[in-house]
N, C-alpha and C positions, 0 to 999 in steps of 0.2 A: 504493500500500500503505500502511496505517495507521503513521503514526510515521515515517513517510518523506516526501523532498521530492517535493512533485508531480512533476516532471520536472528531471532533470538537463540543464541549458544549457552547451554549451559556454561556457568564459571570455570569449570574444572576442564574445559576442553580449548578456553583462549589461551591458555599459557601465557597470562599479560604478564607474571611473575618475571620470565625469563626473558628480559629483554636487549640479551647479547647481540640477539640480532637484527637489531634496531638501528645497526649503523653506526654503532658505538654510543648511542643517544644514552644518558642519565636519566634520562625521564623516567618515573614510577607511575605513570596515569595511563589510561585508554585516550588516543586520540580519535577526536569525532571529525570525520572528513562529511563535507556535505556533496553531492553529486548532483547538477543539472544536466541532463544529457538528454540526444535526440534519441527517440526508442529504439533506432537501430543499433543506437551506444549501448543504451540499458542492457539489450538483451546478448550483447560481446562483452563487456564490461563486468557488469554485477553479476556475475556465476558463482554457483556454488564453491567451486574452486578457490575462484574470487574471495570471496566470503570466508573462507576458511582459512588460505594464506593471511590476509589481513587480520583476522581475529587473532592466529598464531602469532601475530608479531604486535598485539595489543594499538590494532587498527582498528574503528567502527566505519563502516560503510554505511553513509544514510543518502536515500533517493529522496532529492528535493523536489516537490512541488513548485516549478518555476512561474505559476499561474498568481499564487498567492504567498502574500507578504513573506520575505524570508526571517525578520525580525521574531514572526509569531511561530515559527519551524523549529525555535533552540539554537544553543551556543555551538560554534564549530570553531575547530582550531584551523578547518581550511576549507575553501570550497573550489572545485575542478568543476568548470562548465565547457559545453560543447552544442550551443543551440543557432538554430537561424537568426540573423540580425533578429535585433526586439528590442524598440524603444524601452519598452515596459521593464521587459528584464533590466536590461542596464539600469534605469530609476530605481528597480528592487534592490539590484546588487549594491548601488552607492549608498542607497540607507542603510543598508545593512553595515557597509563599512562604516559608514558615518556612527553608526550606532557600537560596531564593536571592531574600533581600529586596528587592533591585535591579529585579525583574522588576515592570513595566508590567501593569496588569490591565485588560481591556476587557470588562466593567465590573464594579464591586464586587457581591458578594453581596449586602448589606445593602440597597444602593440597587436592585437586580433585584426583591428582595422588595416594597419601597413601592410600584414599579409593577404587581407582579404583581397587585394587590389594591384592589380599585375603592373599597374603604373608607379605604385611605391615599393613594392615589398624587394625589388633588387636594388633599391637606392645606397642600401650599404656598400655595395660592391662597385658602384659608379662614383663614387665623392672623388675617388683619385683615380686617373688615367690608366693608371699600371694596376687596378684593384687592390685586394687584401694581401699582401705581401709577407710569406712567412719563411722562417730559417728553421732549417733542421737544427735539433738539439746536438751539438758535440758528442762527436762518439770516436773512439779509434776504429769499430769495427766493420764500420761503412767501407764496403770497398764496390771495385766493379763498373762497368758499364752503365749498369741501371741505376748505381746511386746517385741522387743529384742533391744539392743543399739548398735551394731555394723552390719554392711554389707560390706563384702568383695566381689570385682566385679572380676571376672577374666574371661578367654576365655580357651575355650576346648583347649584342645592339637592337634596338626594338623602337619602334614610332606606334604611340596611342592614334588608333584611329576612331573617331567621335562620330555620333549621330548626327545626320545631315551633310556630310562630307562628299564632297563630289568625287567624282573619280579623277578627275586631274587635278586636284587639291591631294587625293590620296596617294595620285602616282609621283608628284612632287615632293612630297613629306619622303617617301621612301627612297625617289632619288638623292635629295639632298642628304638624306640621312646614312648615303653608301650602301644601302641594302640591296642585294641582287639575289634572284631565286636560284635554288629553293627557300622559299622564307616557311616559318611558320606563323598559321593565323591560331589566334587562344582568345576567348572571351577577356575581356576586362576585369570583371568580377568573379571573384572564388570562394565565396560565403556561401555555397549551396543554394543558390537561387538557381532556377530552370536554364539549362543550359553550360552553368559553370566547369563541366566537363568538354566541352566543345574541342574538337580540334582539326584543322586541317593542314594542307602542305601547299604553297601556292608555286607554282612553277611557271607562270606566264604573268606579267605586268598586266597583259589585256584583261587578263579574269579576275582582277581584282574589282570590277561593277558585279558580278555574282557576288562578289562575299558582300558588298555595299548592300545590297538590297536582298541579302538573308537567302539569296538561292541555292546557297551549298550544302546548308543544313540549316533546321529550325534553330538549332542552340547554338548558331554562329550569325549572330548580326550586330552590326556596331551597339554600344562601343566595344572595341576590340583593341587587342594590342598585334602589331607583325614584328615579329622578333625573327633574326637572323640564323639560318639553319647552319650549325658546325658537325662537319662530319667528325663522328665518334665511336665508331667500330659498332654499331648497332646494338650496344647495351649502355645503363646508365647506373648509378652508383646511388640508393637512396639510404641518407644517412638519418637515422633517428635520434635525436636528441631527448633526453630525460634527464633532465638536468646537467649534473656533471659526465653522466653517461650517454657514450654514441653506441648506437648499434649499425652496420654499412652491410648493407642487402643490393647485392646485383641482381638487376633485372633489365627484360628483353627493353630495346626502344626502337626507334626509328634506323631502318636499316635500308638494305638494297629493294626489298618487296615495293616499297614505297615510293622508289625512284626510278624505275623502268620506264622503258619506251611509251609504254600503256599510260602511267600514271602523267609522264609529261605531255602525251597529246591532249589528256581533258584539261589542261592548263590549271587546274585547281581540284583537288580531292579531299573530299571528307574520310577523315579516319576516325577509329575508337578508341579506347584507351589502349595506350599501346603495352602497357606491363599488366593491363589486366588479364586474366587467365580466360576468362570469358572470350575474349576476343579473338584465339586461335584455335583452330579443328582439336578437337579433342585426337590425344595422343602424338601430335604433333611437335618437333622440337622445341619451337615456342612455346608450346602451351605447356612443355615439363619444366621447360626453365623458367617460365613464369610463375613457378611458385617460388623463385628465389633462391639464390647463392647467399647464405648469411654469414658477415664476418664479425666477430665482436670484436670491437675495442672499447676504450674505456677512456676516464679522465687524465689519464696519466700515460705518457709513451713507454715505452719499452726503454729500460736502463741500458739494453744492449743490442740495438737492431742490427739485424741481419742485411747481408746485400738482399736477401730476398723479401725481409720486411720492408725495405726503404725503398725499393725498385718502382713501386709502382709509378703507371705510366700508360705510353702510348704504345709499348709494345706487345705485339698480339701473343698471347700465352695461353697453355690448357689449364684450367682451374684444376687443383690436386684437393683431393677429399680431407687430407692431413692437413688443411693450412684453414678449415670452414666447420663452423660448427652444425652445420645444415646444410643440406643441399637434396634435391630430388634427384630417385633413383634414374640415372640416366645410365641409358648404353646406346650412345647416339655415334655417329659417324665423329672422327677429330676436327672435322670443320667446323662441326656445329659446337664444340667444346673451347674454341679460342674466341678469349676475348683479350681487352684490353686490362692489365695487371690494375687490383683496387688500389685506390690510395692509401699510402701507409698510414698509422696511426696518427703520429704526430702533425699531418697535415689535415686528417677529419678532426680529431681531437681539438686542435689549436682552431679550427675554423668555425667547428661548433660553438666553441667560446664566445668568438667573438662576433657572431650574431647573436650569441645569446645577451650580450654587452648591449649590442645597438639596436635591436628590435624589443627589448625588455622581455622576451617569452622565455619560459621553461621547457615546453613540451612541443615539439614542433618535428620537420623534418624538412631536409632541401634535396635536392635531385641536381646529382652531380655528374659533370661527362669530364672525358679526357679527350681533347682534340686529337686527329690522326695527325695533323701539322704540328711539331713542337719546334719552338723559337730556338732552343738550345741544348745540348746535353747535360749542361750545367745547372738547368733549371726545368720544373715541370709547370706547364700552364694548365688549370683547370677552369671550368664556367659552371657556374648554378644557374640554373635555367627555370626553378620553380622553387619556393617556400610552402609550407603547406603548416596550418596551426593544428593540434592535437591531429594528426593522422592515424590511421589504422597500426598501431603498435600492437594490436592483436594476433597480427602478423608473424611477429617476432617469437621464436620457441623460448618456452618459459616465461610467458609476458607477463603473467600474476605476478610471480615473484618479482619481475623488475619493475613492474608499473606500482606494485606496494613500497618495494624501497625507495623508490623514487619520491611519494607521496610522503614517507615517513621522513627522508633527508630535506625536503623541501619545508616541512613543518618543523624541523630541528636546525634550520639555517644552514645545513650544509651544503646544501648545492648553490646557494647564493656566495660563498665564499671558496668555493671551488674553483678561482679562477686562475689557476696554473698554468696557462695555455702558453705558447710561446711566441716571443717578441719578434717584432718585425726585424727585417734582415740587419738593418743596423740602425744608430742613434741617429741619422739624418733621415732617416723613414720610418720615423717614431710617428708620422700620420698615416704611413699608406695601409693601414688596417681598416681606413675608411676609404670609400671608392667614390671619385666623382662623378656625377652624371650633368645632364642639366644643361651644359657651356655647350657640349657637342650639337645640340636642336634634336635628340633623336627623340625625348621625351616633352610632351606638355607639362608636364608636373616638374617645378622649377624644383631642382635638388642641389643645390649649392649647400655648402657646408653649415650656413648659418639656418638655411629650413630642417636640414635632416637632425642636425644637433638638438633642435626644438622638439623632433619626433622620436628621439631615441638617445643612446647611449647614458651619460648619468643621469639629465632630466628624465630618461625613460620612467613609464610606470613600472615599477618591478614588480614580483609577486607579491610582496609585503604589500597588504590593503594600504597602508598609510600612503605610499607613494603612487597609487593606483590614479587618482585625478590628477597627477602632477602636468600630463600635456594634453587634459582631455580639450581644453578651447583651442590649442594650436592645431590638433589633429581634425579637430572638426571645421576649422577653417580650411583646411587643406582638402577636406571631404567636399565642402559645400562646393570648392571650384571645379573637384572633379566631377559631379553631377551634371 
């Protein structure tokens, strides 16, 4: 029943006295965590298994009724929420925070708004032309041609296509931004509204008129973003971030089948969700690989990375079962098992930490690709193409334990203190972990350092409730400009 515990367990089954499992916490009481979730999230997250693991760690999960005043539903140490955009819910949450300023909120409303809009979600990667620059931690053990010391993470160039824009105006903007086919066409909004998951490949600029009139797909019509396609070997790395923990999963992505002669003749091609299992014929190589190959990483890099650990990049390599924690049962031809090596832990952990700081979020994922063409053997270039709030972490093996550990760490303040990610490459690059966009004319959203500094970073709404309203007004103004 809404507003009540999922199920009352006997005290002897709760094992609350043993708090050694609670991330080293010294607390001696049960944590109450309110959950305001979409129905599909409720069925996937508030399961008996999750309930049992939470109870054993001294955590009580409570399903909230987001349509009723939170203040009447009890006291909570934290509130985790994933709902459709809803002004009533936002006011409800703000009133609760005002009344109980000690509550932790996962995650901040202003931070969520940033990633719900493709014109703003990648701003942290565009504030500097070089993107976010990271340096490998020093070690004597890294050797071989696969090793590199600098990683640069950027976002593909993109243009926003607004409602009412003419074909000539759209083509001019694309040309001025330097965009050339093939191009990816995506909805502007990613907040769960109808059409949020639409995707198309534009092979011919002349076919842009079909996009503007909504003739390609009912889920693809302005406002949109058009993003430069980057050849990346047909796979992406989905990096899940739960506080200080990261989990990396290899998934299928756009490849040769979307760029053949037939696709090019059509001019523009609507596509299904590429990494979704239901998009492929049952039993096909893509179907099997869509399950994902999961690589665990963490909040700290290995003290002694090896060449294999550090050589992630554009080289095509066969995956090895001994290097992963979860993989589909694959007996496929070798050509289907070759893929770019996964980014090393020092890259994904440091990037996750930087994005946490810039966006003010604790629970999200980002899609990362490694371009086939690399600028130098001594550095590796990556692109982040999408960021999503509260993704489907239930796809991760042992996700119940990982999710409960994340909740307890957030309540205990540990995930906020775990900011030991890598520094920029040198002191002269102190600002390169922010990326500059806007000045290149590829976005209709102002993204100079002043604007984004107000949206994120030290002034961003943190998971702690007392900071949640810090950038509300600034983001509301930006959101109004985008609509």
